[in-house]
C-alpha positions in Angstrom: 0.0 0.0 0.0 1.3 3.4 -0.9 0.3 6.7 0.7 0.5 9.8 -1.5 1.2 13.1 0.2 1.6 15.2 -3.0 -2.1 15.8 -3.2 -4.0 18.1 -0.8 -5.6 15.0 0.8 -3.9 11.7 1.4 -4.9 8.8 -0.9 -4.2 5.1 -0.4 -3.2 2.9 -3.3 -3.3 -0.8 -3.4 -1.1 -2.7 -5.9 -1.5 -6.3 -6.7 1.3 -7.8 -8.7 1.0 -11.1 -10.5 2.6 -12.8 -13.6 1.2 -13.4 -17.0 1.8 -16.5 -19.2 5.3 -15.2 -20.3 6.3 -14.7 -16.6 6.2 -10.9 -16.9 4.9 -8.9 -14.0 1.5 -7.4 -14.4 -0.2 -5.0 -11.9 -3.7 -4.1 -10.7 -3.9 -0.7 -9.0 -6.8 0.9 -7.2 -6.9 4.1 -5.2 -9.0 5.1 -2.1 -9.5 8.3 -0.2 -9.2 6.7 3.2 -7.2 3.8 4.8 -10.5 2.4 6.1 -12.0 2.1 2.6 -8.8 0.5 1.2 -8.7 -2.1 4.0 -12.4 -2.8 3.7 -12.1 -3.3 -0.1 -9.0 -5.5 0.4 -10.9 -7.7 2.9 -14.2 -7.9 1.1 -13.8 -7.4 -2.7 -10.1 -7.9 -3.7 -10.6 -11.7 -4.1 -13.3 -11.2 -6.7 -11.6 -8.9 -9.2 -10.6 -10.0 -12.7 -6.8 -9.9 -13.1 -6.2 -9.5 -16.9 -4.0 -12.2 -18.4 -3.1 -13.8 -15.0 -1.3 -17.1 -15.3 -1.6 -19.1 -12.1 1.3 -21.4 -13.1 3.7 -18.5 -13.7 2.6 -16.7 -10.6 3.1 -19.7 -8.4 6.4 -20.7 -10.2 7.9 -17.2 -9.7 5.9 -15.5 -6.9 6.4 -11.9 -6.0 8.1 -11.8 -2.7 8.4 -9.1 0.0 12.2 -9.1 -0.4 11.8 -8.4 -4.1 9.5 -5.4 -3.4 11.9 -4.2 -0.7 14.8 -4.4 -3.0 13.0 -2.6 -5.8 12.0 0.2 -3.4 15.6 0.5 -2.2 16.8 0.7 -5.8 14.3 3.4 -6.7 15.3 5.4 -3.6 19.0 5.1 -4.5 18.3 6.2 -8.1 16.3 9.2 -6.8 19.1 10.2 -4.4 21.7 10.0 -7.1 19.6 12.1 -9.5 19.2 14.9 -6.9 
């Protein structure tokens, strides 16, 4: 979940990452005006959305892991720091 502080009001974005039949990462993103709405949607409706081109075999063969996300975020922060 990402919180945006660039707008006048905070918004909460949920990202779901999965893999397609080529093993490439695909994403589903949805924004909410409040944390409560984001959590409610995640707990009640996230399971029923249609993920375009999802491949269960690729997703289970190469799952997205927290360590990958943490590493990607670290790399982005490093790139941003170097560009400044």
